[in-house]
C-alpha positions, 0 to 999 in steps of 0.5 A, a space after each residue: 628557915 629551920 625545920 622548927 619554924 617551918 613546923 610552926 607555920 604548919 601548925 598555924 595554918 593546920 598544914 599537914 604534909 601528905 606523902 601521898 601528894 609529894 609534899 616534901 618541901 625543899 628547904 636547902 638554899 643550896 639545893 634551891 640555887 641548883 634549881 634556879 641555875 638549872 632554869 637559866 632564867 632571864 628577867 624577861 622570862 615567864 615562869 610557870 611553877 608547879 607545887 610552890 608549897 611553902 613558897 621558898 623557891 617561889 620567892 627566888 623565881 619572883 626575883 629572877 623572872 618577869 612573871 610568875 604563875 604558881 599553881 598549888 592544889 592544896 588550898 591550905 598551902 594556897 591560903 598560906 601563899 596568899 598571906 606571904 605574897 600579898 598584892 605582888 604584881 609579878 606573881 599569879 597564884 592559882 589554886 587548881 590541879 596542874 593536870 587540868 591547868 590551861 596555860 593559854 587561859 593565863 596568858 602563858 607563851 613562850 615560857 618556862 616550867 619549874 616544878 617539884 613533881 610528886 612521883 604519881 603525876 609525873 608521867 601524866 604531866 609530861 604527856 600533858 605538857 609535852 604534847 599541848 596543842 597550845 601553850 607548850 613550854 620552851 624548857 622544863 626544869 624539874 625535880 624528880 625522884 632520882 630513879 625517875 630522872 635516870 629512866 628519863 635520860 637513859 641511853 640505848 641499852 636502858 631505854 623504857 617507854 618513859 624515856 622514849 615518850 620524853 626524848 621523842 620531844 625534847 633533850 633531857 639532862 640531869 643537872 644536879 642531885 639533890 639529897 633527900 635530907 634537903 627536904 622536910 619531911 625527909 622523903 625515903 629517896 634522893 631527887 634529881 634536877 632535870 631539864 628538858 630543853 629544845 622542846 619540839 613544837 607540834 609542827 616540828 614533831 609532825 616534820 620529824 614524823 614524815 610519812 609516819 602516823 603518830 598513832 602508829 608510832 606509839 602503837 609500835 613502841 608500846 607493843 615494843 615494850 609489852 614485854 620488856 625481857 622478850 626479844 623485840 621480834 616476839 613482841 612485834 609478832 604478838 602485838 601485830 599479828 605477824 609471823 616472827 620471821 617477818 618481824 625479824 626481816 623488818 628488824 634486819 632491814 633497818 639495821 638491827 639484830 634479829 635478837 635485839 631487845 626493846 631497851 636497846 633502840 634509839 629514837 631514830 631506831 624506832 622511827 625507822 622500824 615504824 616505817 618498815 612495818 607500816 604495811 602491817 597497820 590496818 
C-alpha cells in the first residue's frame, strides 16, 4: 500500500497521526519481514501486538501465529482495525492503554510480544512486562528508536541504568536496522528491531539474586548512576552515607578499580558489589 492510499484511509476515518504518541506507521514490506523473522514465530505461538496502527503488520502476524491479541490505544485506529479484520477468530482487538493491560485477563500464557513502541513509554513498558508477577512473556521483539536500542544492548564501558534494568532480566540483541523512510509519517531518526530473549521467570530472578535483597540491588544501581560522570566510589559514598575510603575498599574487594565509573560495570559486577555493601543497608 502506497502513501497516497494510506492518506486516503486516514482522511476517511479522520485519523491524524500524532507525533507525541509515536504514531509513525511501518509501511515497508521488507522491514515487516525483518520484524517477523526476528520474532521467530511458530504456528503454535500466541502473540501480543502493541500499537497495531493501520494493521499492516497485524495481517502478517495473523498468518504466522495461532492467536493474536492486538492492543491499540487510539480509538479511531481501533475502529479502523475492526473494519479491516471483521470476525477473525484468531484475532482479539483491544482498545486499551498497554500500561494498564493485564495479559492474564486475556488468557495469555507463554506468549511472545511484537511491538512498535513510542519512545515516551519505552522504559515504563519494559519495567512492566519484565517484572510482571503473572503473565510474563517468553520473548519480545520490539521496534525502537535506534539510539534507545543501542543503549539497551550496551556493553560494559557504555552501560546505563536502562541497560542494567533490561539486561538483568533477559538477553537483548539488535537484529535489524530500520530506516526512518520505512515509516509514514517519516520520523526524525532511524529505528532498530531488538529481541529480548531468555526472559527470566520471577523464580529464576530470585535465584540469581541469591541472598541479595531486590530493593537493595536497585538502590545501589540507582545510586551508582546518580552522577554518571563521577567515579563510582563518590556516588556510593554520597548515596549510602559512607566514607569514600570505605567505598573504595568495597570496590577493590570485588575486583574493581577504585576509580571505576558506573558505566564500566557488568551485571555480575553490580551483584557482587551489592553483596559487599550489604552491611551498610539499613
